[in-house]
N, C-alpha and C positions, 0 to 999 in steps of 0.2 A: 135116100135123098128126100128132102122135104118137098112136099107138093106146093106149087105156087099158090100163094094166098093163105097158106096154113101157117100160123105162127109157131115157131119152135118152142117146145116145152123147156123151161129152165132146168138146169142141172140141179140135182139134189146135193146135199152136203157130202155124201160119199163120193159121188162122181167128181165134184169139185176137188176134193182131196186127192183123188187119183190123178187128175190133170196136173195139179200143183206138184205132186211127187214126180211125175214124168218130166215136167219142166225143170225141176231141181236137179234131176240126174243129167239133163242136157246142158244146164247152165255153165258148168266149168269150161265148156268149149267156146263160149261166147265172149266177146269183148265186154269188159266190166264198165259200169257206169262211173261218171266223174265223182259222184258223192260216195261211192264205195271206195274209190281211190283216196279221197280226202279223209274219210273216216278211218281207213286203215293207217294212213300216214300220220294221223294226229292222235292215234289211240282213242278214237271215238270221243274226241273233245267236243262237248255240246256247243261251245261258243263257235268253234271253227266250222262245225257242221251247220250251225245257223247262218253264218256268213256265207258259206258255200251255197246253201239253199237260196239265199237272196240273190247271189250272183247268177245262179243257174236259171232264174226266171227269164223266159223268152230267149234263151241262149243255148246253143248246142254244147254237148258235153266236152268236145275237143277244144272248145274255147274256155269253158268254165274252169276246168282243172288247172291249166297253166295260169289263168288270171288269179285264181285263189292262191296258188303257190307263190306268185310274185307279191301279192299283198301280204301273205303271212311271213314272207321273208323280211318285210319291213316292220310288221306289227301283228301280234296274235292275241292280244287281250283288249277288252273294251277301252281301257285307259290309253293304251298305246295307239289304237286306231283313232280314237278321238283326238289325240295329239297331232295326228297328221293333217296337213291342209287338205281340203277336198280335192284341190288340183293335183296333189301327189297321189291320192287314191285313184283319181280318174286315170292318170297315166299308168298306174299299176294294173288296173283291171281292164283297160281297153284291150280288145274290142268287144267286151260283153255288151249285150243289148242294153240301151238306155244307161250307159255307163256314167254319165253325168248325174242323172237322177239317182242312180244306185249309190254313188259316192255320198250324196246328201242323206239318203236313207240309212246308210251304214253309220253315219255320224249320229243321227237321231236314235237309232237302235242302241248304240253304245252309250249315249247319254241316258236313255231310259234304263238300261241295265245298271248303270252306276247310281242313278238317282233313286230308283225304286226297288232294285233287287241286289244291292250291295255288290254289283259287278258280276253276279252269277246268273247264268241262264236258268230260268225256272223250268221244272220238269212237268208242270201242270199245263194241260192244253189250253184251258181258259186264260191262264196268266200269259202264256205265249201269245195268244190272240190279241192281247192288249198292246203289244209292241208295234210300233209304227212299221207298216209295210209287210206285216206277217199275216198271211191268210191260213186257211185250214191245211193246204198242202204243205207249206213250210212248217207249220206247228206240228203236224203229225210226223213229218220226217225227223224233226228234232227229237220228239218224244221217242220214236222207234230207233233211229240211228244213234242218237246221243245218250239216251237213257235206257234203252232196251226194255221199254214199257209198251204195253199194248196200244196200238193205234193203227188206223188204216189211212195211208196217204194216197189220195186219188189225184193223179195228174191226167193229162190227155191220153197217155199210153194206157194207164189202168182203166180209165173210163171206156176207152174204145175197145180194148181187148176183152174186158170182162163182159161187155155187151156182145161182142163178136162170138165169144166162146159159148155164151148162154148162161153165165153165172147170174146176171141181172138183166133187167130190161128197164133202162132209165134214160132220162133226157139230159141231165147235167152231172158234172163231177160230184157236186154235193149230194145229189140224190143217190149217186152210185155209192158214195161212202156210207150213207145211212142204210142202203139196201144190203151192202156187204156186211155191215155190222150185225144185221139181223140174220143173214143167211150163211155166212162163211164161218166155219169153226175157228174159234179164237186163236188156236195154235198157229194158224197161217197168217195172222194179221201183220205181225212185225216185218216179215220178210217179203210181203206181197209186192210192195212198190218196186223194190230193187229187182226182184225176179221178173216182173212184167215189163218194166222199163227196158231191161236188157233184152228180153224176148222181143219187144217191139222194135228196138233199134237193130237187132240182128236178123230177125226173121219175119215177125208179124207186122210188116209195114202198113201204114194207113191205106195205101193203094198197092195193088199187086203184091200181096204177101207171098212168101215162099212156102206155100202149102205142100208142095211135093216133097219137101225135106223137113216138114214140121213134125216134131215128136208127138204132138197131140192132134194130128190132122183127123184121125178117125173119130175122136170124141167131139171135136169142135163143131158148133152149129153153123159157123160161117155167116153169121148175121151181118147183112150189109155188104158182103164181099161180092163184087161184080166180076172181077177177074183176078187170077192168081197165077203164080209161076210154080 
């Protein structure tokens, strides 16, 4: 056990790899994430993964998945979505968070794709970041989920859990992404987000995580954990 006031030493690459391997072995028993469901159902179509990512922002997975399915039943290409009135998109994606704003964002993204990228989602991270409403989290998810290219998507789950485990010691998700790019072996980058999001949703909750049944409890530094189950 760590002594009070003594900072935990960060895990080295070998220890991080062991933790990830243990989580991967446990993951089949967990509920899957909405983006995993979308990517499997669409054959890892980069466009639908992009749209699913945009819908997922500030929205729970059990809302995102059905909303994306309703929208894709109406349209699943940039031109087809752009042809829909925003009011129809709003009705399809409700009740995702900020659904009216997101309907307008989807129109702008689709217009961007048609005008600047011939209707194709770019695989380049920097190009994705030029799309309206696309930040580093969404861009990295599209790169990894849609194109199976190296990237590290850091959302609140990944930021919290990698700090809690002792992979990194950072203040912001962007700092976490850059620290992981330096410290984490590249073979783990692509699957990291999906693995840790599922871990966070099923066991490693923000407050009172299920440490007693956690597959990596003995390795975890438990940084910031005040109580657990």
